C-alpha positions as CSV (number, residue, x, y, z in Angstrom):
1,M,-30.7,37.8,-13.0
2,E,-28.4,35.8,-15.1
3,N,-28.1,32.1,-14.2
4,N,-24.5,30.7,-14.4
5,T,-24.4,26.9,-14.9
6,Y,-21.3,25.0,-13.7
7,I,-20.5,21.6,-15.0
8,V,-18.5,19.5,-12.8
9,S,-16.9,16.4,-14.5
10,M,-15.4,13.2,-13.2
11,S,-11.5,13.1,-12.5
12,P,-9.0,13.3,-13.8
13,H,-9.2,17.1,-14.0
14,I,-7.2,19.1,-16.2
15,R,-4.8,21.2,-14.2
16,G,-3.5,24.3,-15.8
17,G,-2.6,23.9,-19.4
18,N,-2.2,20.0,-19.0
19,S,-4.5,17.9,-21.1
20,I,-5.1,14.3,-20.4
21,D,-3.0,13.0,-23.2
22,K,-0.1,15.3,-22.0
23,M,-0.5,14.0,-18.5
24,M,-0.4,10.3,-19.5
25,L,2.6,11.2,-21.8
26,T,4.3,12.6,-18.9
27,F,3.5,9.4,-16.9
28,I,5.1,7.3,-19.7
29,I,8.1,9.4,-19.9
30,A,8.6,9.2,-15.9
31,L,8.3,5.3,-16.2
32,I,10.9,5.0,-18.8
33,P,13.9,4.8,-16.3
34,T,12.4,1.8,-14.3
35,S,11.4,0.2,-17.6
36,L,14.9,0.4,-19.0
37,V,16.4,-1.1,-15.8
38,G,13.8,-3.9,-15.8
39,I,14.9,-4.6,-19.5
40,Y,18.6,-4.5,-18.5
41,L,18.3,-6.7,-15.5
42,F,15.9,-9.3,-16.9
43,G,16.5,-9.2,-20.6
44,I,14.3,-9.1,-23.7
45,R,11.6,-10.9,-22.0
46,S,10.6,-7.8,-20.0
47,L,10.4,-5.8,-23.1
48,I,8.2,-8.3,-24.6
49,V,5.8,-8.2,-21.6
50,M,5.6,-4.5,-21.8
51,I,4.8,-4.3,-25.5
52,I,2.3,-7.1,-25.4
53,S,0.6,-5.4,-22.4
54,M,0.3,-2.0,-23.9
55,A,-0.7,-3.2,-27.3
56,T,-3.4,-5.5,-25.9
57,A,-4.8,-2.6,-23.8
58,V,-5.0,-0.1,-26.8
59,I,-6.5,-2.7,-29.1
60,V,-9.1,-4.0,-26.7
61,E,-10.2,-0.4,-25.6
62,S,-10.4,0.6,-29.4
63,I,-12.5,-2.5,-30.1
64,I,-15.0,-1.8,-27.3
65,E,-15.4,1.8,-28.3
66,R,-16.0,0.9,-31.8
67,L,-18.6,-1.8,-30.8
68,I,-20.4,0.7,-28.7
69,H,-20.2,3.5,-31.2
70,K,-18.1,5.7,-29.0
71,R,-15.2,8.1,-29.9
72,L,-12.0,6.3,-30.0
73,T,-9.7,7.6,-27.2
74,Y,-6.6,5.7,-27.6
75,R,-4.9,9.1,-28.4
76,D,-5.2,10.2,-24.8
77,N,-2.5,7.6,-24.0
78,H,-4.4,6.3,-20.9
79,A,-4.6,2.6,-22.3
80,I,-0.8,2.8,-22.9
81,V,-0.3,3.9,-19.2
82,T,-2.7,1.1,-18.1
83,G,-0.8,-1.5,-20.0
84,L,2.7,-0.3,-19.0
85,L,1.8,-0.1,-15.3
86,L,0.4,-3.6,-15.5
87,A,3.6,-4.9,-17.1
88,L,5.8,-3.3,-14.5
89,I,4.1,-5.1,-11.6
90,L,4.4,-8.4,-13.4
91,P,7.4,-10.9,-12.9
92,P,9.6,-11.2,-16.2
93,T,9.1,-14.9,-16.0
94,V,5.2,-14.8,-17.2
95,P,4.3,-16.4,-20.5
96,W,3.0,-14.0,-23.1
97,W,-0.7,-14.7,-22.7
98,I,-0.6,-13.3,-19.0
99,P,-0.1,-9.8,-20.1
100,V,-2.8,-10.3,-22.7
101,V,-5.4,-11.6,-20.3
102,G,-4.2,-9.0,-17.6
103,A,-4.6,-6.0,-20.1
104,T,-7.9,-7.2,-21.5
105,V,-9.3,-7.5,-17.7
106,A,-7.8,-4.1,-16.9
107,I,-9.5,-2.3,-19.7
108,I,-12.8,-4.3,-19.7
109,L,-13.4,-5.1,-16.0
110,G,-11.2,-2.3,-14.5
111,K,-12.2,0.7,-16.9
112,M,-14.9,0.3,-19.6
113,V,-17.5,-1.6,-17.7
114,F,-17.7,1.5,-15.3
115,G,-18.0,3.9,-18.2
116,G,-14.4,4.6,-19.1
117,L,-11.7,7.0,-18.0
118,G,-12.8,9.1,-14.9
119,N,-15.5,6.7,-13.7
120,Y,-14.0,3.5,-12.5
121,P,-13.5,3.2,-8.6
122,F,-10.6,1.0,-8.6
123,N,-7.1,1.2,-10.3
124,P,-7.5,-0.7,-13.5
125,P,-3.9,-2.4,-13.5
126,L,-4.4,-3.5,-9.9
127,V,-7.8,-5.1,-10.7
128,A,-6.1,-6.9,-13.4
129,W,-3.2,-8.1,-11.1
130,V,-5.6,-9.4,-8.4
131,V,-7.4,-11.4,-11.1
132,L,-4.1,-12.7,-12.5
133,K,-2.9,-13.4,-8.8
134,L,-6.1,-15.2,-7.9
135,S,-6.0,-17.2,-11.2
136,W,-2.4,-18.1,-11.8
137,G,-0.8,-17.3,-8.5
138,E,2.0,-19.8,-9.1
139,R,3.2,-17.9,-12.2
140,L,3.0,-14.3,-10.5
141,N,5.2,-15.9,-7.7
142,L,8.1,-17.0,-9.9
143,F,10.9,-14.7,-10.2
144,F,14.4,-14.7,-11.9
145,A,17.7,-13.4,-10.4
146,P,19.0,-10.5,-12.5
147,H,20.9,-11.3,-15.6
148,S,19.9,-15.0,-15.2
149,T,17.1,-17.5,-15.6
150,E,17.7,-19.1,-12.3
151,P,14.5,-18.9,-10.1
152,M,15.0,-16.7,-7.1
153,L,13.1,-15.5,-4.1
154,T,12.3,-11.8,-3.8
155,P,13.8,-10.3,-0.5
156,L,10.3,-10.2,1.0
157,M,9.6,-13.7,0.2
158,A,12.8,-14.8,1.7
159,V,12.3,-12.8,4.9
160,K,8.8,-14.0,5.1
161,E,10.2,-17.6,5.3
162,D,13.2,-16.5,7.5
163,P,13.4,-13.2,9.2
164,S,17.1,-13.5,9.8
165,L,17.8,-13.4,6.1
166,F,17.6,-9.7,6.0
167,Y,21.1,-9.5,7.4
168,S,22.3,-11.0,4.2
169,Y,21.1,-8.1,2.0
170,D,23.2,-5.2,1.3
171,M,20.8,-2.1,1.2
172,V,22.6,-0.2,-1.5
173,S,22.5,-3.2,-3.8
174,L,18.8,-3.7,-3.1
175,F,18.2,0.0,-3.8
176,L,20.1,-0.2,-7.1
177,G,18.1,-3.3,-8.3
178,D,20.3,-6.4,-7.3
179,K,17.2,-8.5,-6.5
180,A,14.4,-10.6,-7.8
181,G,11.1,-8.8,-8.2
182,P,8.5,-7.5,-10.7
183,I,9.9,-5.9,-13.8
184,G,9.4,-2.2,-12.5
185,T,9.8,-2.4,-8.9
186,V,13.5,-3.8,-8.5
187,C,15.4,-0.5,-8.8
188,G,14.3,2.2,-6.3
189,L,16.6,4.7,-7.9
190,A,15.1,4.5,-11.2
191,V,11.6,4.8,-9.6
192,I,12.7,7.9,-7.6
193,V,14.2,9.5,-10.8
194,G,10.9,9.1,-12.6
195,A,9.0,10.3,-9.4
196,I,11.0,13.5,-9.1
197,F,10.0,14.3,-12.9
198,I,6.3,13.8,-12.4
199,L,6.4,15.9,-9.1
200,Y,8.3,18.7,-10.9
201,R,5.9,18.6,-13.6
202,G,3.0,18.9,-11.2
203,I,1.1,15.7,-12.5
204,I,0.8,14.5,-9.0
205,R,0.9,15.9,-5.6
206,W,3.3,15.1,-2.7
207,H,0.6,14.3,-0.2
208,I,-0.1,10.6,-1.1
209,P,3.4,9.5,-1.8
210,I,4.9,11.1,1.4
211,S,2.2,10.0,3.7
212,F,2.3,6.5,2.2
213,L,6.1,6.1,2.7
214,F,5.8,7.8,6.1
215,G,3.0,5.2,7.1
216,V,5.3,2.3,6.0
217,A,8.3,3.8,7.7
218,F,6.5,4.4,11.0
219,F,4.8,1.0,11.2
220,S,8.1,-0.8,10.4
221,F,9.9,1.5,13.0
222,I,7.6,0.4,15.9
223,L,7.9,-3.2,15.0
224,R,11.6,-2.8,14.9
225,C,11.7,-1.2,18.3
226,I,9.4,-4.3,19.7
227,N,11.7,-7.1,18.2
228,P,14.7,-6.1,16.1
229,D,15.5,-9.9,15.5
230,L,11.9,-10.6,13.9
231,Y,11.3,-7.5,12.1
232,P,13.6,-5.8,9.4
233,P,14.7,-2.4,9.4
234,V,12.7,0.6,8.0
235,I,15.1,1.1,4.9
236,F,14.6,-2.5,4.0
237,Q,10.8,-2.3,4.0
238,L,10.9,1.0,2.1
239,I,13.0,-0.3,-1.0
240,S,11.7,-3.8,-1.0
241,G,8.8,-4.8,-3.1
242,G,6.4,-2.4,-4.7
243,V,6.3,0.4,-2.1
244,L,8.1,3.0,-4.2
245,L,6.6,2.4,-7.4
246,G,3.1,2.2,-5.6
247,A,3.6,5.4,-3.7
248,F,4.7,7.6,-6.5
249,F,2.9,5.9,-9.6
250,I,-0.1,3.7,-8.5
251,A,-1.5,5.2,-5.3
252,P,-1.8,8.8,-6.6
253,E,-3.7,7.9,-9.7
254,P,-6.1,10.7,-10.0
255,V,-9.3,8.9,-10.7
256,T,-9.1,6.4,-7.8
257,S,-7.3,8.6,-5.0
258,P,-8.9,11.6,-3.1
259,V,-9.1,15.1,-4.3
260,T,-8.4,17.1,-1.0
261,P,-5.1,17.4,0.7
262,K,-6.4,16.2,3.9
263,G,-8.0,13.2,2.3
264,M,-4.9,12.4,0.2
265,M,-2.7,12.3,3.4
266,L,-5.0,10.0,5.2
267,F,-5.4,7.7,2.2
268,G,-1.6,7.5,1.9
269,L,-1.1,6.9,5.7
270,L,-3.5,4.2,6.0
271,A,-2.5,2.6,2.7
272,G,1.1,2.4,4.2
273,F,-0.1,0.9,7.4
274,L,-2.3,-1.6,5.6
275,T,0.8,-2.6,3.6
276,M,2.7,-3.4,6.7
277,I,-0.1,-5.4,8.2
278,I,-0.4,-7.5,5.0
279,R,3.4,-7.9,4.8
280,M,3.8,-9.0,8.4
281,W,0.5,-11.1,9.1
282,G,-1.0,-11.7,5.6
283,A,-0.6,-14.2,3.0
284,D,1.3,-11.8,0.3
285,P,4.8,-11.0,1.1
286,D,4.5,-7.6,-0.3
287,G,1.0,-6.2,0.3
288,T,1.6,-3.0,-1.5
289,L,-0.9,-3.6,-4.4
290,Y,-3.5,-5.1,-2.1
291,A,-3.3,-2.2,0.3
292,I,-3.7,0.5,-2.5
293,L,-6.7,-1.5,-4.0
294,I,-8.5,-1.6,-0.7
295,M,-8.0,2.0,0.0
296,N,-9.5,2.7,-3.5
297,A,-12.7,1.6,-2.0
298,A,-12.4,4.4,0.6
299,T,-11.8,7.2,-1.7
300,P,-15.4,8.5,-1.6
301,L,-15.2,8.7,2.1
302,F,-11.9,10.6,2.1
303,N,-13.4,13.1,-0.5
304,Y,-16.0,14.1,2.4
305,L,-13.0,15.6,4.1
306,K,-13.5,19.1,2.6
307,P,-11.3,22.0,3.2
308,K,-12.6,24.6,5.5
309,A,-14.5,27.4,3.7
310,Y,-13.2,30.9,3.9
311,G,-15.3,33.7,5.5
312,R,-18.4,33.4,7.5
313,I,-22.1,34.1,7.2
314,K,-23.3,37.2,9.2
315,S,-27.0,36.9,10.6
316,A,-29.2,39.8,9.4
């Protein structure tokens, strides 16, 4: 009898006719709307942060691969996606060396030390963001008002100090980007436009984004019912901070998220709950990025939730 050998490789797996470089290119295209809005709202500084972050990621990855005599993989576009996502979760106020340090950490500590693409347990841009946040927290908590160089609190930071301030915000304006925040998180409309594109192309599945948003909405709804004067409404929680960008572009990252539908939905739901817990009672006013990074550690557990096998074994 002929023996067939099956080779199971690490994620991300190629789906259909998509190669890794095409998948990453689709991600880049989907991130263009929120990137352009960030440049429009915060000026050329945002573009500089993006360029420096992406260039550093590609250069550092190529240098490491050259030093260890490994095939150069910059053509798969993953390093560019890593650098771009990192830039989009940074404030537009950061000095040039912050994206340099961040992208270097993302590639070395977040990716290459584990063996490269498909082997790392934590999302590389989030690893870099945490290192930057812990090292230079005051720089990552400084934000500008749109079309201005005037320092301004994000809506979540303001509400953290005084819960009654959420009454002063217009939800439509917040959704369209009239607020301070990280470059790629301010305009919910731009994020959703890109999200529809990658969902349509089949690059991500709906399970994690929808369950993530449901987790945030359900938790905030319960809090709102308990005390409407202390806890902001559901829509405010969904469109403020990095929830939308996290739900569609960071949490579903194929290497660090579960592979089964049931695992994906639990991953997203618990990440949404954890986001709200950190927002309400934690030190970080947003909580989205911390929540996703923590849930990355639980991904191997979620992968044990396998689909039920078809058929049954009949005894002889």
